[in-house]
N, C-alpha and C positions, 0 to 999 in steps of 0.2 A: 319812580331812578328818585335816589335820592339826590338834596341838592350840593353840589361840592362845599367844600367848608371854604370860607373867604380867606386867601393869602393873607400873612401877618405882613407881608412888604409885596412890591415890584417883582416882577420876575417872566419866564417868560412861560408861556401857557404852555397846552398838551401838543397841539399841531406844532407850533416853534421848535419844542424839543424834537419830537421828527425831524422837523428840516434840519434839524441840524446835529444830529444824530452822526453823518459823518466826521464832523469837528469831534465829537465828544468822544467818540473812538480814535481817531485819528490825532489831536489835540486838545489831549484830554487840560494841557494846562494852557494853551490858547484860548477853549472855551470855557475855563473860569475866568481869565480875562477878560472877554468877549462878556461876558454876565453883569461883572462890574464897573466895566465900560458903559454897556447899554442900559442899565437899571439901578447904577448905585452903590453902595457899601453895603448895602444888606441885600443880598436878594434871594428872593422864594421859588423853591422848585414845586412844580403838582404832584406833587405824590397824595396820593388823598387818603393813605391810610394815616401818616402821621407827618407834620408842620419838619419840614427841612429848608435850615437858610445855610448862606454863604455870607461868612460874616470877614467885611475886608476895612473892618472901626477899629485901629490900633487899641482905643477905648474900649471898646466893646469886647475885643479879643483878650484885655487885662483881666478884663471882670470876669471872663467864662473860665480865665487858666488860673488865675493868681485872686483876688477880690473874692470871689465867692465860690471857689473849686470843691469847696464840698455838696455843690447843689447838681456838678456837670459828672458824670461817670464816662466810662470806655463802652458802657454797653452798647457798642456800635458795630456795624455790618463790617467796618475797616478792621477791630480788632479782635471781631469773633472770627474775621477770615485769618487772619494773621495769626490765630489762637489753634489755628489747624494744625501749624507747623511751631509754634513756639510753645504750646501750652499753656503756663499760665505762668511764664518767666514777665520779671521787671518791666517788660515792654508792653502788655495786653493785661494785667492783673491788674486790680484795682481792690481796697480794701483793708484787712488783714493781712490778706498773701500777701498783698502787693508792699504791705508796711515793714514786713518780717521782715521778705526779701533782700530788701533795700538797707534793713541794720546790718543785716549778716552781710552784703556786697560793702559796704559804706568802706571799709578799713582799709581795704585793696584799693583803694582810689586816692586813700590819704595825700598830703603836699610829700610826706614823706616816702614812698614810692615812688614818686615824679621824675626823679631821677635815674633811678634805674632803667626806667622805658621810653629816657631818651638815651640813654647807652645802645638799647635795643635797634632804637629806634636809626640811629644814626649805620649801625653794623649791615643794617638789611639794609640803607640807602645805598652804604657804601660795596655791597655786591652786586647792584644792581644797576652803577656807577661804572664798573669792573666788564660786567656781561653791555654795559651797551658802550662801553671804551673799544669790545672786543669787533663790533661793528665796521662795517666800514663807512666811511663820512656819508650822512643824505641814508642812510639807509632807511628804508619805511619801517616801523613798529606800530602797534598798538597798543595807545600810552593806556586804557582803558586797562588791558589786559595787565598791563606789567604793573599798574598802581593796584590793581585787585590781586595780586602775585608778591608786590614788594610788603604791601600789607598786612596780607597775612602773614607773614612771618613774623613784624612786629607784635600781633595777636595775639600768635603762639607764644613767643618768647617771652612778652606782658603778663600774660594772664592763663596761662597752664606753667609758665616756669623753666620752658623748654620748649623748640623745635620740636613739633608731634609729627611733622614730617606726611608721609601717605596719607594716615588716618587722615591728618586735619585738611591734606587735602580733599581725601573724600569727602570729610563733612562735607566744607563749602559748597563743596561742587552740590553735594546733595539738597544742603539748603537752597541753595539757588536752585534745582529744578523744582523743589516743592514751591517755592516762592510764585514762578514763574506758573506756575499750575495753580494756585492760590487766588496769585491777582488776573486771573483770565476768567474763574469763578467769580471773584466780586464783579470782574464786570459784564455780566453776565447776567440779563432780565429774569432767565431762567435756568436753574441749576438743580441737576438730581442731591440727593441728600446723598452722603458722603459713602454712608454703606452701599450703594446700587453702583455694578462694576461696570460706570462708563468707560472711555478711553484717557479721561481726566483723572478721575477716581482712579484708577489702575494705576498713570502714572507716578498719583500724589502717593499712594502706595508704598508703591515702589523707593520714590524715593524716602518717603519717612523710615522704611525698614535698611535700608542703608545709610540714614542720618545717625539712627539708632545704635546701630551696629560698631560705626566709627568712634559715638561717644564710648559705647563698652569698651571700646579697642582701646581708647586715652583712660579710662579711668581704669584699666587695667594697667598698662603702664607707670601710670602717675603711682599709683599705689605698690609702686616694684620701686620705685627710688627712696630714697636715704630720706630721713624723715626732717634732716634736715636741709635739703634742697628744698622744703615746701615753704616757701615765703610769697605764693600768688593766690589767685581769685581762689583759684578750685581749692585750692588747700583748706581755703578758710570756711568754702562752702562746705564740702566735704567733713571738718572737720567738727561743725557744730550736728553732724547727724547724730552723736551720742548724748546732744541734749534736747531737753522738752521741747526748747523753741527750735532745735532744727530742723535741714531740710531731706525727705524724701529723696529715696537714687531716683522718682520721677521730677521731683523738682529741682533737682539739681544740673541732672538733661534737659529741661526746659531752662532754667538760667544759661546754660552752656550755651545751646539755639540762638537764644535771643544775643546774646555776648557777639555770634559771629556776625549778625546781622549791624549791631550797635553802635560796636566794636571795629568791624571790620568793612561791610560795608561804604558805610558812611562815609569814611576817609576818603578811600580809594573815587567815591565820586566824586566829593570835593578838588581834590588833587589832580583826578582829569581832568573839570571843567579848569579848574586853575591853568595849567596850559595852555586847555584852548584860549582863552581870551589872553594869556603872555605871546599866545604868540601870535595874536589879532589889532595886537595892542603895543607895538616897540616901543611908543615912549615910558612905558609903567613896563614894561620888561629891564627898558636901560637904566633907569632908577632901581630897579634891586637886583642887578649886578652892579652897579658903582656900591652898591652897601654891603654885598655879599664879599666882591673884593675887597673894599677896605675893612669888616670886621674879621674874616676872616684869612684873607691872604693863601689860599691854596687849600689849607688844611681842613679839615671837615668840623664840621661846629661840634660845639659843647655844649651842655644846659647851659655853661652860665656866658655863652653867648646870648641866651635867647633875648635878656633884656634890649640889648644893641640891636638885633634883628626886628626891629621897629616897619621898617618897607615893607619888609617880609612878612610879619604879625598883618597889616592891611591888607595885601593882598590876598592873603589866604581868608581876612573876613570879609572883603571884597566880593571874590567868588565865592561863599557862602552867602553873602546878599543874595546874589544875581542867580544864583541853583545851588539851595537848601538841598540836599540830600533829601531829609523830611520833608517834601514839600505840599503835604500835606495832613492837619491835626483834627480830627475827629471827638466831638464830644456828647454825650446827650442830659437831658433837664432832671433828672428826679424830681425835681417839683417847681412851680411857677416861677417866674422872671421878670424882669426887664432887662432887655438889649438892645442897646442903642434906641432907646427911648421908646421899645415896641415890648410890650405883655406877652409873652411867652407859655404858654402851657407845659406842663409837665411832658417827660417825653418827648420836643422839644431836637432833632436830627441839630446840629451847628456844625459846618464845613468852616474851619481857619486854613489859608493857605499861605502860609508864608512866602512863597514861591511869588504870588500875587502882591500879599500885603508888602514885599521887599520895592514892589514897583507905585506904592503907591504914593501921587504924584503930589500931595498933601505934607509930606515927611521929607521926599527924597527929591534933590534937585536932580533935573535931567537922571531919572530913575533908569534907563534903559542902559544906562551909558556903565562904560566899565571905570572906576576911578577911586585907588585902594586910597588916594589924599583926605580921602573924606570917611576915615578912620583915623586922619591925626591930630583928632580932638573937636572937629567941629560938625560933629553930627552925635554931641551928647543925646540929645532928648528921642532923634527919631532911634536910636540904638534903647537910649531904656524902655520909649513905645511901640516901635512899629518894628521889632529885630527879633527874630525869635528862631532862629537856625538851630537849638536846642530846646525848644520850647521855654515856657514861662513856670511860673510858678512852682512847688512841693513836685509837679513832675519834671522839673528840668533835666533834662539827659544828665547821670550821672558821671558819665565821661566825658565832659563838656573837656574840661584841664586836659584830659590827655588827648582826646582829638587834636585840640585846636595846636601843642606841643609837639604831636607827633605830625601834622601838616607840616607847621611849621617849619622844623627838622629836617623833614626829607624834601621841602622845596629848598632851603638851603643847601642842603647837598648836591642836590642833584643838578638846581641851576647855574650853579658857579663854576660845573662842567661842560654845561651841555646846551645849547638852545635850541627848539624844536619849531620848526613848520609847520600848516596846514598839509597835508597830502593828497587831497582833493580841494575842488572847485566853488564848492556849497558846504555852505556850515552845516556843522549837524546837527539833525533834524533830534528832540525833542521827545522820550520814553518816559514817563512816569509810571514806575510803575514801586515796586517798595521806595526805594531812590531814585534819581534822577538822572539817569543813562542818557547815551548818545545812541541814534538805534544805528545798529548795526556795529559799534565799537570806535574809536575815535583813532584812523590809522593818520601818522604824522612822522616826518623826516628829521632823525636825531640826528644834531648834527653837535661836533668838539669843538668849545669855544675856542678861540685864537688868542685871547689873552695870559699874561705870564703867570697873570696872577688863578688861569683859569687849570694850570697843570698838575699835573696828578699828586696825591696828598700823601 
């Protein structure tokens, strides 16, 4: 029997992993935190085929993602599994495919288009405001579902140039169903090849068929619109198809699906947890309300208000610290490297968890506490070194500025008019899927604020 390789770092052995299996499956984020608390900031997992490290060291994470990023690619099970849904979109692709897609998509995320996105955001926020105002005071709502629906409206208007209605809803639901299947697939120790007609694979095929049909319908509707209306990302992707560096129809499809995940679900997840944090921290909520009343005076926010919504932005950033939607980043080493003083061979798989890193006690004072004021100017070193809600380096999320703008303006639009309180006695349980979601949704009671400046705009 071959002798197992010597672990690169301390970590749980095989028997310990078996004992922790219920925690791994039921509370993945809790398991990762337990690992760093038990073994230190670089943890080795006992896989016989390749070295696997959990890295909770900010300098090492920056080395992998920024300083020596060319030696670390996305050839990992996380991205291969996501690729079953997204294909070779920006989220999962590497090399020249990624660089080409990034170049084509970049103009749509230029600062010149931000103001238009701000208008779409406030319009969607006011639509939800009208719906909540029509409910009896204290009505129970699922905040997670409402944030998903509202960010979908912003997503459609900003990225496709128009509300894509039923097709957009079918598209998003198909993406979420497909993601649910592939997340389960990634967590299973034994999975059948995608071609085998297992119940999970059949569900995935049905979801992908619906997804592809929805994309085809959106493209057809888009082609029928006057060319003068086409000032969106989809137009840029389609417009490049006639050139030698353009995208094929399949690549356009992959980018659309990628944007559903990166430009819709992530913002919805962030806002969902923001409402939970405000509801359980009344002092922070009071500071937020005071700013909104002073800056807005009861009117809807505008793009020009963003520099003055400092507390609102701090609330968003602190929520992203505690509940980063992209809770894990994985990379594979193409050649030997040194990580946190350890010599790692080619083929090493590294896991970097922003969820865990954002709770690093060496970088964050009182790391589990919700303290938006830490982003008022006193956390520069931590923000630069140990704050990765959008990744880092060349693969930094292309839509970061848009996501922060959208979350800030939606929060301002809604929080000036409403306060939400928990509907249950127990805190929500965390479900680590593609993003961090509250298990079973987030039921809360929506109540209209009584301040004079919170009146209808």
